[in-house]
N, C-alpha and C positions, 0 to 999 in steps of 0.2 A: 339476107332476109329473103325467104322464099315468096314468090308471087302467089297471089290467091285469086281463084276464079270469081268473076263478078257475081255469078249465080249463088255463091256461098254467102253473100251479104244480104240476100233478100229477106225482108222482114215484113210482117203484116200485123197490124193492130185493128181491132174492131171495137166500136163504141156505139151503144144504143143511146141516142140523144134524148135527154129528158128535160123537164121544165127548168132545171137549174142551169142548163146549157144555153138557154134561149132568152131573147128579149120579150117584151110584152106583146109583140105581134106574132110570136110563135116561130120566129126565125132563129136559127142557131147563131150565136155570136161569132164573128170572124176570128176573134181572139181565141175562142175555144178550138176552132179548127186549126189555127196556127200552132197552138200549144201541142195538139195531138200530132201534127205534122212534125214538129220538133222532136217529139218522143220517138216516132217511127224512124226518123232520120238518124237519131242518136243510136237506136238499136242496130240499124244497118251498119253504121260506122263502127260500132263496137264489135259487131260480128266480123267485120273485115280486119280491123286493126288489132283486135284482142286486147284493147286497153281502154282506159277512160277517154272520153271525148268531150269537147265543149263546142257550142255553136258559135261560129265566127260571123255568119251572115245568113240571111234568108233572101233569096232573089225571086222575083217574078211570081209572087203568090197570086195566082189568078183565080178569081171567084166567078164561075160561069153560070151557076144556077143556085138559088137559095136552098139551104138545108132546113128541114122542118123538124120540130119535136116529134118523137116516135119513129124517126128514120134510123136505120142501121147504117153507120158510116164506116167504111173500110179504108185504111191507110196502107198502101203498099209502097215500100221504100227499097231502094237498092243503090249501091255505090256506082256512080257513073264514071268517075275518073279519080285518079290519085296523083298527088304531087309529092313533095318531100314529107311534110307533116300534116297536110290537109287533104280532104276528100270532098268531092261534090256528091251529094246524095239527092236523087230525084224521088219525089213522093207524088203518087197518084191517089186522089181521093174519089171514091165512088160512094154514092148513097143508094139505099134500097128501102122501098116501102115494104116492110115484111108482110103487110096484109094483102098486097097485090103482086108482089114480086118485081115491080117495075124498078129498074136500075138506071142511074144517071151518073155520068162523069161530072163531078161538081167542082173539083179544084185540082190544080197542079202547083208544085213548088219545087225549087231547087235550093238546097241548103249547103253551106260550106261548113264542114266539121273539122276540128283540129284535134289530133291525138295528143294527150298530155300524160305526164308521169304523175306520181303521187304529190309532187310539189306544185303541179300545175304548169310545168314547163313543157313546151312542145317536144314531141319525140317522133322519129321517122316511122312511117307506116309501110307495110309491104306493097310492092307494085301490084297493079290490077291486071288480070288476064281477061280481056274481053274476047269472046270467041264467036258468039252468034252475030248475025247481021244486026239485030236489034241492039245488042251490047256495044258493037262497034259504032253504030250510029249515035248512041247515047254518049259514048266517050268522045267522039268527034264534036258533038254539039257542046259538051261540057268544056272542051278545050277552047272552043270559040267564045263561050260565055266568059271564061277566065281571061282570055286576051282582051275582051271588051271591058271587063271590070278593071284590069290593070291599066289599060289605055285611058279610061275615064278618070281613074285616080291620078294618073300622071297629069292629065289636062287640068284637073282641079288644082293640084299642087302648083303647077306652073303659073296659074292665074292668080295666085295669092301674093 
């Protein structure tokens, strides 16, 4: 299976937030943002694996500033690291007020996606080629997050 460049997995979604995306105070629901992060991550994972994917987990969904109705929200996703059947995808969320042009980084998330066949069984994915300094940094940080997740799972299971 031939390795694929990290840059080939880049995916961007944009959504103009409307009243149905928000609560009564005019702030966009966190669940709406999470759903769109999941969609962007899924697209990046499919672009890398070239097969169906499912979401295994979402880590560290950080909400830094509120998102308002009538803001344009952009979700940029790319594969950070690849293991046997799973991939970590990073998603950066930026908001823009189209009337003023003011942009803000509002959210970040890391999702683990698993490649699956038509029956839903996990399948191997191509290795990732990280070439830029940014891609190498992201891959190293993804490896650290994975080690931490596995260590935490071991600790929890040992305590049962």
